[in-house]
C-alpha positions, 0 to 999 in steps of 0.5 A, a space after each residue: 466097183 463103180 467104173 468112174 470110181 475105178 478110173 479115179 483110182 487108176 488116175 492116181 496110180 498112173 500119176 504116181 507111176 509116172 512120177 516114180 519113173 522120173 517124169 516131170 511133175 507138171 507134165 505128169 499131172 497134165 498128161 495124166 489128166 488129158 489121157 483119162 479125159 480121152 478114156 472117160 469120153 470113150 467110155 462115157 464116164 466123163 462129163 464133157 462139160 468139164 472140158 469147157 472149164 479148162 481154159 477158165 481154170 487156167 485163166 483163173 490161175 493167171 489172174 490170181 492176185 494172191 499167187 503174185 506173191 510167189 515170185 516176189 517172195 522167191 526173189 526176196 529169198 534168193 537175193 538175200 541168199 546170194 548177198 551172203 546175209 546167212 554167212 554174216 548172221 552165222 558168223 556174228 551169232 557164233 561169236 556171240 553165243 560161242 562161250 555158252 555150252 551148246 551155243 553154236 547149236 542154238 545159234 544155228 537155230 536162231 539164224 535158221 529162224 531169221 532166214 526162214 522169216 526172211 527167205 523161206 527157201 528150205 533147200 537154200 537154207 539147209 545147204 547154206 548153213 550146212 556149208 558154213 556151220 557144219 565144218 565149224 561145229 565139227 571142228 569145235 568138238 560137236 557131235 556129228 549127229 547133233 550138229 547135222 540134226 540141228 542144221 537140218 531141223 533149223 533149215 525146215 523152219 521156212 515151212 512154218 515161219 511166215 512169210 512162207 511160200 508154203 503158207 502162201 500156196 496153202 492159203 490160196 488153195 484153202 481159201 478156194 476150198 473154204 469158199 466151196 465148203 461154205 457154199 455147199 453148206 448153204 452159207 452164201 456170204 462166208 467170211 473170207 480166208 486170206 494168206 494173212 490169216 495163215 501168216 498170223 496163225 503160224 506165228 505162235 506155232 513157229 516161234 514155239 517150235 524154235 523155242 522147243 528146239 533151243 530147249 532140246 539143245 540146252 538139255 543135251 548140252 547139260 546131259 552130254 557136255 561133250 556133244 555140245 562143248 563151249 568154244 574154247 577161244 570164243 572169248 577172243 572172238 567175242 571181244 572182237 564182236 562190236 555192238 556195231 557189227 552185231 547190229 549191222 548183221 542182225 538189224 537189216 533182216 529184222 527190219 525187213 521181217 518187221 516191214 513184211 510181216 508187220 505191214 500184213 498184220 497191221 492191215 497196211 498191205 496185202 501179202 502180195 503188196 508186202 512181198 513187193 516191199 520185201 523184194 525192194 528191201 532185199 535189193 536195198 540190203 544187197 546194195 548195202 552189202 556190196 558197197 557199205 562205204 557208199 550207203 547214202 542211197 540205201 539209207 535214203 531209200 530205206 527211210 523213204 520206204 518206211 515213211 511211205 508205209 506210215 503215210 499209206 496208213 494215215 492218208 489216202 494216197 490215191 491219185 486222180 480222185 475227186 474230193 481230195 483234201 488239202 492234207 491229202 494233196 500235200 501227202 501225195 506230193 510228198 509221197 511222190 518225192 519219197 518214191 523218187 528216193 526209193 527209185 534212186 536207192 533201187 537203181 543204185 543197188 541193182 547196178 551194184 548187184 549187176 556189177 557183181 553178177 548177183 542180179 543175173 543169178 537171182 533173176 535166173 533162179 527166180 524165173 526158174 523156181 516161179 516157172 516151176 511153181 506155176 507150170 505145176 499149178 496148171 498141171 495140178 489144176 487140170 488133174 483136179 478138174 478131170 478128177 472132179 469130172 469123174 465125180 471123184 470129189 463125191 467119192 472122197 467125200 463119201 469115203 472120208 465121212 464114212 470113216 470110223 471116228 468121224 472128222 477125227 478119223 478123216 483128219 488123221 487119215 489125210 494127215 498120214 497120207 500127206 506125211 507119206 507123200 512128203 517122202 516122194 513129192 515136194 510141198 508144191 505138188 501136195 498143195 496143188 493136188 491133195 489139198 483141193 480134193 480133201 480140204 473141202 470135205 474136211 472144212 465141211 466137217 466144221 474144222 477151222 481152216 486156219 488150224 487146218 492150214 497150220 497143221 498141214 504145213 507143220 505136218 509137211 515140215 515133219 515129213 521133210 525132216 523124217 528119215 530115210 526119205 526127208 528132203 532136208 536130209 538129202 539137201 544136207 547129205 549133199 554138202 556134209 564132209 565125208 566123215 559125217 555118215 548118213 546114219 549120223 544125220 538120221 540119228 541127229 534128226 530123230 529127236 527133232 522129229 519127236 519135237 515136231 510130233 510133240 508140237 503137232 500134238 500140242 496144236 491138236 489139243 490147243 487149236 487156239 494157239 493158231 486161231 487166237 492171233 488172227 482173231 485178235 488182229 483181223 477180228 
């Protein structure tokens, strides 16, 4: 074997060994890269010119506008989770659907989809729904397997339903891989790939997956009525659920989803700008939840924010520019007044959240999660750079292109490797380490980047749900009561894993399900 190829293989083996030994991911990746840089320099197998690219690679990460969306989306999700929005959604949906056979399971799926679209944090969603819904479902006579499986599956919807942090990170890495692949193929002016493209591409598959979950629960409730019985006393609860209370529970998160996704899909805002809108919306929702009796500042700020989004589409609100017409000047002045209302609502909401100790917890969690993401990104950037310094990308390209079956065989192998890695690594490490290495090769085989990104995201979602090592199962096991056995969780998620595989097969055969909407929206 070529010495450089051997060193590439040893890099992966060493990194996997340190990870399995329990060392932190970021330091494992960065430390392994530096170790093999030294080995490569001593043996003469490493190109020393790559060392000078390390500061440039780190600086490029620091100045990447797309990655600014990560802490903003994390803040939005944690703020919504701490403000008890999931609790109110589950309670209201359970009362609304309780009389229907299988209604509680369907409620969990619908709420999971809403939380996925508004928070996108898988672990928090699984734990929250496990704590709130699982005891109720078991008390109402639901099968432990069906109840735990429904909660675990609904919690993983945050991987595929936009705005998803997974799609943000995948979009950033695939964009770079797409540009690299196109330049390698001689296309010097390739069409850009954005996170918004992946958001649009994931919308139909994500909603289709929710529909498949609901159909399965409905079929189970018919074939096995005792596994998903209707709630006997739900008629009383249903009568108590007023229309106003239902709207108070569902309207704010739905409006937030529309504001974030709608602004991206309508071309009003970039994903980073939409994430900022989502963070502001989450602050306002938290302020309303804490003190609904004094909601005037929140209402005023929400109204002003909506009007500002509309005005940004109709007028040029850039200040200090030459040639602004009278209409634009009036619009800028009005926008300034509306910004004052937004600031008023934000300040009041933040003061309320601070008084309840919510803001402190949210800031700590956001800082911790965002720091983890970016430190791992820097370590992964060093790892992939050193890997390329050993010409590892050339070996991967040669290996994948020589596989039997052409691009079909290469794609199946990559998906299988990512699926298995999902048992041991989080999506962050897989996205930052595996995707930059294999994606350029796959994209040079004339594979659509949007379809590839959605397939990867759904594949990782399936991995996180698959027994015995799926991350979602460990999250749920930590909050389940003792009477629910681990085997019950495994039995409950297996049908959902089959649904995931069915969805992957459907997307494999009909890639238009991922590419049609981005084409319609963005052209």
